[in-house]
C-alpha positions, 0 to 999 in steps of 0.5 A: 499500499503506497503512501497516499494523500489524505482523504479529501474533505467530505460534507461531515468534514466541513466543520471543525476538526477538533473542538476543545470546550472549557477544558481544565487539567489539574496536577495533584501535588503534595503542596496542593492542586495545580490547574495547569489548563484552566477553562480553555476553549478553541477549535482547529479546522481541516487543513488549518495550522493553529499556533499556540504560544506562551512562556515555558509552563503556561500549559501548552504541552499539557493541553497537547498531551490531553488532546491525544489522551497521553496525559499521565498521573498526577495530571487529571482532566477534571472538566470540559470536552474534547471533540474530534470530528464530533466524537467525544475523545474523553469517553473513548475506550482503550481500543478506540483510543489506540485507533485514534492515536496515530491513525487520526492524531499524531504527536511530535513531542518536545525534543522528539529527536532525542526520543528515538531509541538509540539501539534500534535502527530507524527502519525498525522504529518506523516499521514498528508503528506501521505494523502495530496499526496496519495489517501488512507484512514486514516487507511491505511495512519496510517499503512504506518506511522507505517511502516515508523517509523519501517523503521527508527528504531523506534517502531510503538507505537511512532505514539501516542507520542508527539515530546516532549516525544522523544529524539533529535535523535528519533525526527530526525528519525521521520523527516527522516521518513517523508522525506521518506514517498512518496518514493522520488528519491532525499533527500536534507539534510540540516545540518541534525545532527546539535545539536546531539551528535556524537554518535547519529549522527553516529547512524543516518548516518549509518541507513540513509545509510542502507536506501539509499542502500535499497531504492536507493535514492540520497542525497544532503548532506549539512554541514560545517562538512568536517569530516562527509562529507568525510565518506559519500559523493561520491563527494563533492562540496565546496562553498565560498561566493555563488560560487562553488569553487571546486568539485570532488570525496571525495578522490580528494577533501580531499587528493588532494585539489586544491583551497586555501579555500578548503585547509584552511578548511581541515587544520582547523579541527582535524583528529581522526586518525594519529598524532595530528597536529597543526590546522590553521585557515583561515586568515581574515573574510568571505566576505561581499557580499554587498562589493564584489570585482572584481576578486576572492572573496577569494583574501583578505584571500589567501596567494597565491593571485597574480595580476589576482585574483584582476581583473578577476573572476577565471573559473572552471579548470579541474584537471581531468575528475571528479575534477575541481576548480576555481583558477588562480594559478591552471590555471597558473600551468596547463597552464605551 
């Protein structure tokens, strides 16, 4: 069976591919319960790239693990829904979940290129995935593995290589090939270019988007690198302390940011084009979720904080049909 393009969208695929509604994920620790993902609602459309950005520890990776039901104790999904093509992911039994993972949704984990087994060849690691999910002979699985490597720009002879014989960029391509092995409709990529130099990063992202155009899958792209995300994402969500604080098209988030945290992120990284400008860090420290305050979680770091921020959690306010943010100042401006 040759590696084929993904099935074209049908009437049932014209809606949202993935819907997350009011999702909460808690970690139970000796010091108390930590809500790492707090009332997050978002969706991903067929063929779309949704970027999810925020500083380390804001809940991005926990959200990614939860979508594929890969979270483990002490993590617990305590509230909310995850629906994939209308199906309830949280109610799936083990057999259905096994089919869901890799067949429908695959994950490229953070530092994934270092997760390859060092004592097993690349070919064995790719064919293991195919044989575990498809009723094919080992010879056919091997042939498919060779085709997958060629799809991501590697020579088929690399099937016989061990991970240590490959460069970082080549190992990352192998991980992407494994993620593509069963032709999923959604690929979750958690910091996929970490530890790669900028040239290799650019090459891999360009190749990934050629594959996306060829096969038609959707991507949830998780990163703290807003400059990279601005180039590849259709929409961008910004997370802070477990909460989604802004969501909009890439242009809306970059050129018309509405949340103070989003503006702070954008002011803290340099641009390649245009005049050099002074960079400004975000004052204060990331929130300790064990000591989460009443009201807005960003209040102690926000220069525009006023009384409602201290007492009430801000709701998402629509800025346009495609753009919304959770900010009391925005609510006051739009109300006036």
